[in-house]
N, C-alpha and C positions, 0 to 999 in steps of 0.2 A: 505492499501499499506506500502510496505518494505521499511524503510529511510535506504540511498545510503550507502555501507558499508565504513567503514571511509577509507579503505585499499584500493578502487578504485580508488582513484587520483592518490596515491604512485603508484599503479602499470602502470596509463595511463601518469606518470612523464615523459617526455621526458629527457633524460642525455645526459651529453658530455661526459660519459666514454662509452667506449665497454669494459671493463674486469678490474674489480678495483681490484682485486685481485692483477692484477701482479705490484700495487702500496706499497701491505703490506709489513711491514717488515720481513715479518714471506716467501714472497716469495724470491726463489735462481733462478736468473737467470742463460739462458744457458752459456750469452756471459757476459765477464768478461774484458771490457775492461780497457786500461791499467794495467795490472796485470798479463801480460806475462809472465815477470821476473819473480815473485813473484809464477806462477802453475810452473813452468819449473823448479824453484832449488825445491821445492818439489817433483814433481816428481820424480828426481835423488834423491832423499835423500831416497824416499821411492818404487824408484824402484828396490834396493835390494833384497824387498822381492821374487817378480818375481822370483829370481834365489836361491827361501829357504833359503835365509840370512836374520838375524835382520838388520833389519834397525838403523842409529843412534836416537835417541831421537830426538824429535825436540820440539821447543821452539818457539810461536808466538806472536806477541806483538806489540801492536800500538794504539792508538786513537779509541773511537766506531766508524761506519761507512767507516773503512777504506781495506772495504772487507776480514777482515781475518777468520771468517765463511766461506762465500760462496764462497771463492778462497780455502778453505782446506776440502768442501761438493765437492766441483766440482773436486777434484784432486781424492778423495777417492773413489767416484762414477764408476770413469773412470777405475780406479784400482780393485775396486771390478767387473766389466761389463768385462776388460779386462781378468783376471785371470780368472774370469768365462769363457767365451769365449776359453783360451787356455789349461782347466783345470788344474791349478794351484791352490795347498791351498791358499790364500791370504784369509782375510777375515777382515773387517772393521766394526767397532760400535763408531758409535756417542753418545756423553752422553753432557746434558748442566748441568755445577756443579751448576746452579742455581738452581736447580728440584731437582739434585742428590747430594747433600753438605756434604756428609758426608763417609767417606772411606765404610764401610759397605753398605750406597744404591750406589754407584757407583762398589761396587763388583755384587750384587743384581743385580743391572740394564745391567751387563755383562753377568753375564750368563744363566740370563732370555732370552737376545737375543740371544748366544749357543744353549739354551736349551727351545725353542718357547714352546713347555709341558708341561716344568717343571713349581713347586712352591716349589720354595725359600723361602717363608718369613716365619719367624721362627728359620732358623736355624742358625747357628753359624759361624761368620766370617771365623773362619777354614776351613771350610766345604767346604763354598761359595769356598774360597781362592783354596781349591783344586780342585774340580768341574771343573775352569781356568784353574788350571795347568795341569788338566788331558786331558781335552780339544786340548791341546797344541800339550800336549806331542807326538798324530798322527799326525806331523806334519807338523802342521799349521804356516803359520804363520799371525799372530793377530797384525790389527793395529788399536790400542784403543785414540780414539780425545778426549779431556779434554775442552770442550769447558766451560769461565771463570771460567780458575782452580782454582783461587783465592777464591773462593766461598766454596772452600773445609775446612771445620772447621778443620779436622786434615791430613793435604793435607800431608804429613812432609810420614805420615803411610804409607795412601796409597800409593804415588811414591814409598818407601823402599819396598811395598810389589809385588808392579807392574814391578820394575827393578828388585827386585830380586829373581822371578821367573825364569827368563835363568835361575839362576845356578843350576836351578832342571830339566831342560828341557835340552835332548838329540839333539830332533829332533825338529824344528821350533821353535817360539820366538814370544815376546813380545814388539811390538814396542809404546812408550804414545808421542804422540802431546800433547801440553799443547798452549792454549791460551787465551790471557788476554790483557782484556783492560788498563788495571796498568802499568805503564811502569816502578814504583819501586818496582813491587809488589818481583819480584826474589833479594831483601836485604832484606825482610822477612825467606828466605828459610834457613832451614838447610842446612850447606855445604856439609854435601852426599849427601842432595837433589837436592841441585843446579848443584852439580857435573854430578849427575846421568840424570837429565832430560833436563836439557842445554848441550847436547853435541852436538846438531846444534842450533844455533839461527838465527831468520830473525824478520825485524822491516817492519810493513809495513808501508808509510809513508803518513799523508792526500795527499786529493787528491787536484787539483789547479780547481781554477772557468773552467779553458777551458775543460778541464778535468768532471769536474762535470757537464756541459752544453752538454756533449756530451752523457754523463751517462745517462739524463733526456729526451734526444733527442728521443735515443733508448726504455727506458723505455713506452716515451708518443709517438709512432707511434702505438704502442702494444694498448697501456692501452686507450684511448682516441679516441672519432671517428675524422676520419681527415681534417686537419686543421683545426683542435679546439684551439687548442693551438699557441697562437703567439710567435714568437721567444723574442720577447723581455722578452715578460714574461718567458721563459726559461732562459736568461740570467740571470731576475736580480733573482730567485730563485737560482739559482748555484753561483750570486755574494755572496748573503746573506749566505749562507753553507759555502763558502770559508772563507768569515769573519771570522764565528764564531771558525771553525775549520778544514774544509777539510772535512767534513762529509754528505757520501750519502743518509745513512739515511735521516739526516734533508735536504737534498735536493728533495727528493721522497716527503718524507712527505709535505713537502711546494706545493709541485705539485699536489699531492692527499688533501689536506685541501682547493686549491686553485681552484680544479674542485669541493670537495664539495661548496662552495661557491658561483662558480656561474652556480649549480642546485638548490638551495634557492635563487638565483634571477631569475630565467628561464631564460637564456641569452645561448646562444653558442659559446661563445668565451671565452681566459683563457686569459685575460692581465695582465700589469702590478699589475693594482687595487686589484685584487683578490690574488695574489700572496703577496702586502703588508699587505690585511685584514686575507693572511693566519698565516704569521709570527708569533705573538702575540700570537696567540693561540698552535702554533707548538713549537715556543719556553717555553713555561709552560708544555706542553707535554712532552719536552725532558727533562726539569729540573726536572718534578714529578718521571720520568722512571729511570734518572741516579741514585736520588737519592733511589727507591725502590730496586736497584740493586747494590746499595755499601755493603761492609762486615759490619758485624752487630758491630762492634767494632768502626767502622766509624758512621754508621749508630747511636749510643751510643752519640758519640761527638757532633753530629750536634744536635740530639735531644737536649742537655744539653745548644748546640748555642741556640735553638728556644723557648725552654721552657724561659730563662732568657731574652734575649731578648724580650719576650711578658710581663714577670715581671721586669723589671727595665725599667726606662725613658732612660738610656746610664751612662755615667761620665762627671761628671763637671769637669773643669779645674781650674789651682789653681785661674784664674782670673775670677772666677765665669761660663764661657761660658758654657753651659750644649751641648755637643755631642752626638747627639740621638743615639741608635741601638747599640752605640759603648760597648764594654765587656773587660777588662782584661784577659789576657789566663788561671790565676794563677785560678781566680772564674769560668770559666767556666772545668778547671780540676777538681777542688770541687763537684761542680756540677753533672758530669760528672760518678764524685765518688761513688758521693751518690746516685743517679739514678742506676747504675749498681749493687752497694748492694742493694738497694731494691729489686730486680730483678732478684737476685739469680746468675747472669753474672761474669765474673772473670775481672777485674782491671787494664789495661796497665800503665804500669809501664810511669814515666812521659816521656821519650824519646820518645818511643812510639806515648806516648801523638801526641808530637810536629811532628812527623812525619804524625801522619794522620788530624793534621791541617795546613800541606802542602799538603799536598796532596788535601786533600779538596777546599783549596785556587786555586790549578794548575785545578783542574775542573772546577773555577770557580763558585764555590758555597757559597765562603765567602771571604770577604775582608781582610787582616791584615797590619799591621804595624808598627815598634818601636814604642814606645811614643818618645815624643820630646819634646819642650816649653810648658812650662803650665801644666806638668804634673809629679808628683812626684814622682823619685826615674825611674828606667828603666825598661818597660813592653812591652808588645809584646799586641796591641789591636788590635780587629776582630768585625768585621761589617757583618752580615747572607747578600748573597748576590739578597735574594730573599725573597721572603711572611714568615714571619714567623710561621700563624698561618698555613698556609697551609702545612709546611712541617712539623708541629708539629701534625699533625693532621694525615697526612700520616706517617712519624715514628709512631704515636700511635698504628697503626690497624699493620705494620710493627714488629714492638715486640710487639705485643701483651700487651702493657702497659694501662691501665685502672681503 
């Protein structure tokens, strides 16, 4: 007699979900509550393309989980559908710059979308650029969305190429929409790039607890069986996310993981208890995901902090008291410089290093303070805000250090 297949139980297992994909971070909802104002603004700007006029370039920024990508995709989808129905020559291209993180890769992605049958790998950037310009010269308006635009290594060159192309086009035009989670990102741009990319700007604010609860309620209605999620569980997940950052992704992920907890326990309700159990796992997932999406130079600085945190016991005050896990800013920079040179990366100036430290603190990955009594001299003290070993292991894979 054949033994039972190990997946029989999994197949027959009852679940609180009806469609868990609706809670995936890759799912774009049809409805975007509390973003009606932003949808109207973006539509007004990009609507110029429907009259065969190039729209202003647009830069959208705000924290993770504030609906920037979903809102922009929603508007772009409707723009393309409307123009197609009216036989208007408007096209849109979406690029995730985390995957296409250089001028050449981004241009290749664009022309591959415009010429699906073509194979452009190996051709020069100049050739690819001419293919793009040639396509638009036929009188088409092309809107290019660069999501996580700050991940492009040679961004100034990419933006210059895309915006300069309009000088060579008599009919048609190229509009650039840049999206970034990094609120300080613009400070790094060349003044010429900043003026061309940021013709129009929008900031997406974080959601509050009431808004997050309504977002979760709408998702839960379709993702779970009827009456599975208790109202108090929705409120708690929304409150956790609002307290952390006003991040809708955090709230939705909490609901997803709470559902998984309920399935493992074999229960038919998601209560406050399941949300609380999901919280620690979700926090770790989000932090590790944030680390993996940081720009390379910030990753190098964070890697240096994690290395020193594991190798050093801390600093000793004049009184003899040991401050565990605390590092001097100067020694971190020295370690960062050593690591960067070892793996053949550029070393940023001390000024940019201080900017990176400020941003890492803004993300909640590190804590910093000025040295006070008991510390000789004036310096900045820095402490890692998360498990040093996990950060180090993750960044060794990201930076291919081994």
